[in-house]
N, C-alpha and C positions, 0 to 999 in steps of 0.2 A: 618606167625604167625599173628593172629588177635589180636585186642586190649584185648580181654578177656584172651587169652593165655599170652600176655605180662604182664598183671596185675597179673595173677596167678604166673608167674615166679618171678616178683618183690616181691610179698607177700611171696613166699617161700624162697627167698634169700634176704630178707630184712636186715638181719644182715650183710651180706657181703656188700650190697649197703650202709647201714648206716655207716659201718666201713670205706669204701672208702671216703664217704662224710666227716666223722669226720677227717680222716687223712688229706684230702686236706684243709679243713677249719683250722685245727690246724697248718698245715704247713704255710698257708698264714698268720695266726695270729702271729706265731713265727717269720716269716720273717719280718712282719711289725714292730714287737717290736725290732728286731735286726737292722733294717734300721735306719739310723740317721734321725732326724727330719729336714725338709726343711722349710726355711723361705723365703718368697717372699716380696721384697721391690719394690715399683713402683714410678717412676718419670714421671711427665707429662710435656711435652714441647708444646709450641704453636708456630706455624710457621705463621708469618705475611707476607703472600705472596701477599696480595692485595695492600699494601702500595707502593708508587712510590719510585724508587731509587733516593736518594738525589743527586747523582752524574750524572748518566745518565738521570734521569728524566722519565724513562719508567716504565710501570706497566706490570705485567704478565697477559696474556690473561686468562680468566676464564676457557677456554677449556683445558688449560695446567696445571690447578691446581692439578688435580688428579695425573697426571704423576709426577709432582714436589714432591708431598707428598710421592709417592711411591719411588722416587729416594732418598729422605731423609731417608726413612726407610731402604733402602739398604745400604746407607752410614753408618747409625748407626750400622748395623750388619756387617760391613766390617772389614777385618783384620787390616786395617790402624787405625781405631778408637780403636780396641781392643789393638793394640800395644801402642797407646797413653795412654790408661787406665793403662797398665802395667807401663809405664814410669811415669805417674802422681802419681800413688799410690805407686810406688817403690816396686811392688810385686816381681820383680826379685831379690831383695835384702833380701827378707824374708826367714829365714831358712826353714820354713815348705814347701815353694814352691820349694826351691832348693833341699830339700830332696826328695820330690815327683818327681821332674824332673829327679834327678839322679837315682831314683828307676825305673822310667818309661823308661828311655833311657838306663839303664844298665851301666851307667857311675860310679855308686857309689858302686859297689860290688854286683849287681844283687839281689839275694834273701836276702842277709844279709842286704842290705840297706832297702829293703822292710820290713823286720822283725823289723829293728830298727825304721823305721817310724811308723809301727803299734804299737810298744811298747810305743813310745812317745805319740801316740794318746791315748793309754790306760792309760797313766800316770805312766808307770813302768820304765821310763828311769832313775829315781832316784834309783831304786832297783838294776838294772843291769848297769854296767859300759859300756856305749855304746860310740862308736867313733862318734864324731860329723861329719856330712857330710861336705865334702870339699866345699868351696865356688866356684861358677862358675868362670872359667877363663874369661878374657876379650874376647878371641876369641869365647867362648861358650855363651857369653851373648846374642848374637842374637838368638841362638837356644832356649835358655830358655825363652826368651821373646816371641818367636813364639809359643812355647809349652803352656806357660801360657795364651797367647791370644786365642789359640784354646780352652783351658779349659774354659776360661771366656765366649767365644761365645756359648759353649754348654749349659750354664745356662742362656743365655740371650733370652728374648722374646720381640720383638718390634711389637707393634700393632697400626695402625692409627685409629683414630675415624672415624666412618662411615659418619657422617654429619657435621664434623667440621675439623679444621686444627690442631687438638691436636694429638700429638704422645705420646704414653705411652711406657716407657722403664721399663720392669720388669726383675729383676734378682733374681734368686733363689739360696740360699746357705744354709749351715748347721748352720751358725751363723747369727742372725738377724742384728747385727751391720755391719758385713762384707757385707751382702746383700745390706743394705742401702748405705754403702760407695761405693760399686761398681756401683750401679745404678746411684748415683749422679755423680760419676766419669765418667761414660759413657756419661751422659748428658754434662758434661763439656768438655770431649774429643771430643764429636760430635760437639759442638759449635766451639771449636778451629779448628777442621778439616774443618768444613764448611767455616770458615773464611779463612783458608789457601787455600782451593779450590777456593775461590773467589779472594784472593789476589795474589796467585802465578801466574796465567795467566796474571793478570794486571801488575805485576812486569816484567814479560817477555816482555809483549807488551810495557811497558814504556821504558825498555832498548832498544828494537828494534826501537821505535819511537824516542828515544834520538839519536841513531846512525843515523837514517834516517834524523832527523832534521839537524844534522851537515852537511850531504851531501847536503841537499836541500838548506841550508844557503850558502854553497860554490857555488852551482849552481846559486843562486840568485845574489850573489855578482859578479860572473863571467859575468852573463847576463847584470847587470847594468854597469860593467866596459866596456863591448863591446859597449854598447850604448853611454856611455860617451866618449870613445875614438873615436868613429865614428863622434860624434857631434863636438868634438874638432878638429879632422883632417880636416873636411870639413867646419868648421865654421858655422854649422847649429844648432840653438837652438830649434826653432819651425818651422818646414818646412811648416806647413799649413798656418800660417799667412804670411810668406814671399812669399809663392807660390801665394797667392791671390793677393799680391801687384804686383808681377812680371807678373802675368797673365793679370791684368788690364793694366800694362805698355805695354805688347805685343798687347793688343787690341787697345790701343791708337796709337802705332806705325803703326799698320796695317791700321788704319784709315788715318793717315798722309800719308802713302805710297799710298793709293788709291787717296788721294787728289793730291799728287805730280805727280802721274802718269797721272791724268787728266789734270793738268796744263801743263805737258810736251807734252801731245798729242795736246793740244790746241796751244802751242807755235810752235810745229813742223808743225802743219797745217798752221799757219800763216806764218811761215818762208818759207814754200814751195811756198807761194804766193808772195814772195819777188820780183819775176820778174816783176810783175805789181804792183809796190809799190803805185801807185796813188790810187788804189782801196782798199788799206788796211784801216781798220777802224781807226788805229792809225794816219794815214796820213789825211784821210778825216775829222777826228774829232779833229785834232790838231789846236788850235786857231792861232798859229803863221803862219802855212802854209795857213790857211784860210784867214788871213789878208793879207799875201803876195800875194796870188792869187787874192784877191779882188783889191789890189793895182795894180797888174799886169794887170788885166782886165781894170781898169780905165785908166792906162797909155796907154794901147793899143788903147783904145777908143779915147783918146786925139790925139794919133799919127795919127789915121785915119782921124780925123777932120783936123788936121794941114796939113796932107799930101794932102787932097783934096783942101785946100785953098792955101797952099804955095808951094807944090810940094816936091819931094823927096830930092832935094838938099838944102833945107832950113836948116839952122843951128839948128833951134828948133826941126826939125824932127830928126836930128842926136842926139841931147841931149835926146830926148824921147827914141830913139832906145837904147842908152847906158843905160838909167834907166831901160828899159824893160829887156835888157840882164842881168843887175844886179839882177833884181827881179827873173828872171827865174833861175839864178844860185843859189840864196838863197833858192828858193823853191826846186830845185834839191838837194842842199846840205842838206837841212833839211829832205827831203824825204829819202836820202841815210842814214842819221844819224838814222832816225827812223827804216829803214830796218836793219841797222847794230845792232841797239839795240834789234830787234827781234831775231837775231841770237845769241846775247849774252844771252838773256833770255832763249832761247831754250837750250843753253849749261848749263846755271845755273840750269834749271829744270832737265836736264839729270843728272847733278852732284848731285843735291838734291835727285833725285829718287834713284840713286845708293847709296847715303849715308843712306837714310831712309831704303832701301832694306837691306843694310848691317846691320843696327841697328835691323831691324825685324828679320833677320837670327840669329844675336847674341842673341837677346831676346828669340827667340824660343829655341836656344840651352840652354840658361840659365833656361828657364821654364822646358825643358825636364830634365835637370840635377837636378833641384829642385824636380821634380816629382820622379826621381830615388832616390834622397836622402830621400824624404818623404816615398816612398815605403820601402826602406831599414830601415829607422828609425821605420816605423810601424812594420816591422818584428821584429826588435830588441826590440821594446816596448812590442809586444805580447810575446816574449820570457821572458821579465822581468815580465809581468803580470802573465804568466803561472807559472813561478818559484815562484812568490810571493804568488799566490793562493795555489800552492802545499805546500809551506812552512807554510802558515797560517793554512791550514787544518791539516797538520801533527803536528804543534805546538799545535793546539787546542786538538787533540787526545792525544798528550803527556801530556797536562795539566790534561785532564780527567783521563787518565790511571794512572798518578802519584798520583792524589788524591785517586783513587780507590785502588791503591797499598798500600797506607798509612792508609786505613780504618781499624778501630778497632771495628766496629759495624756489627752485623748480624741481620737478620730478625727472629731470633729464641730466645725465652726467656723461662726461667724455670717457668712453671705455678704452679707446686706443687712439691717441693723437696721430695725425699724419706726419710722416717723415719723408724727407726728400728721397725719391726713388733712385736707385742706382742704375737700373736698366730701363730703356725706353719701352713704352707700351705700343708704340707705333711709329712709322707705318710698318705693318707686318709684311715683310718682303716675300716670304715663302707663300703666304696665303695669296698675296696679290699676283705673284708669278703663276701660281696654280690656276687662279681665275683667268689670268691672261692667256695661259696655255689652252684652257677650255674654250675661251672666246676665240683665240686664234685658230684652233682646229675647226670650230664651227664656221668662222669666216673663210678659212682656206677651202673647206669643202664646198661652201656656198659659192666662192669665187670660181672654183674649178667647174662646178655644174653650170654656172652662168656662162662662162667662156665656152663650155661645151655646147650649150644651147645656141650660142651665137655662131660658133664655127663647128658645125656638126661633122663628125668623122665616123667612118665605119670601122669598128673595132672588134666585131665578132659577128657570127651568124645571127645572133639575136637582133642585131641592128637592122638586118635585111628581112627578117622573118615577117615583120609587120608591114612591109611595103607591098601593095597589091600589084599583081602581074609581073613580079620579079622573082622567079624561083632561084634558089641557091644552087649553082652548078658544081661548086667545089670550094675548097678552102686551102690556103697556103699557110703553113705554120710559120710563126714569126721566128726570126733568127736573133742572134746576139747583136745588140746595138753597136758593139765595138767592131763587128766584122765588116768586111768590105762590101761594097754595093753589089759586085758581081757574084760574091759568094752566096748572096740570097737566092740567086737564080740557079746556081749550080747545085746547091744542097736542098733546094725546095722539092718537096714531094707533093705533086699535084694529085689530088684525090678528086676524081670526077664522079658525081652521082649519076651522070647520064652516059658514061663511057660505054656501057653495055648496049646502049640504044643505037649506036652508030656502027 
């Protein structure tokens, strides 16, 4: 079918198409009039996500801003916020919601409850004696709250601004005051829920940090007690200072030991030479022995002189011999005394060496013990420091989380509260009529084509051109539909395509 045929069909069946369009538009108009008017109230919230947290001190990165706003939009449209709206507004205690819930769930008599609610909505409940719907039982309160929350969410629209941190909450209802109240209550419920979502984890963390702080405090006290007990048991307060003193004492004793060992070696060497005592430095350098030897030499010289003059039997020679023997005995006695003193000095040096060596060994043991005490005290002090650090960190986190758990402020504020709208937002009559007109035109054209296919008529040469074996002999122009039937024949001009052939 070409466009010309289509137009001829529509022209021929214009009444049918017009009737269909009229019916569709009239039905849409009647439905629009029957539908209750809808009012939309809007609340604007501003999310201050760029300001720093007064407790934690951090700011949100700019790249997370969009996801944060999207999260807040999802929170506003969540069931938790809707349930909070039901609780704040007391919707579950309103008779109209209870009646609708009983009718929807079949708890209030099924169709009877639905008819009763419809009559109340029409204002006929005073004419007919209707039974009041029973109040929801406590065990059913949860169900009715959930049902009302789902109903509220169906009329809720949450839209974030494209280039700002403003979130718009729009609620549509049949009553303007109710729409404004629900929109504002959604804003309030969202702010309370956002605060709860922020505070609840902080409270849980604060409780956990409090328990952990008690354990860490006990660990710190135990570590401090171990350190104190160890210091009291071994009498060590500060091992480092005492260790320095004892180390210096050990170095001093070691120096003394080296000196004593040198003295003993020297004494031992001189004592080994005691067999030739005359060559000992102590003997040769002794003034008494030197004077005795000088006197001895002088007396021996005198004896030689007297012996040459008087002879060996002279009494003077005998006297000198006695003096010489006495001097020799004194020199020998003094030499033996010096040699004996060398032995005593060697023994004293050996004893002194043993004493100093014992003191060095004892000092070494004391220094090693102090080092062991220092190492153990260092370990215990590190335990105390670790426990102290862990306790301070957890205590700081406990303070921060405790403050955060007690916070009553959010970063959300109401920018523009919702007011009762003066004009309805729907139903939009013109838009619906325009859509109904489009649908009616499509249905009217379709109906005309369908009837044409069922009851096919010849409305032009094109309708016969496609038929095989049926050439078109001529055409009769159409006349005015208002003319008489005979006029069609009298005024018709027959044009024959085959007249010249006969």
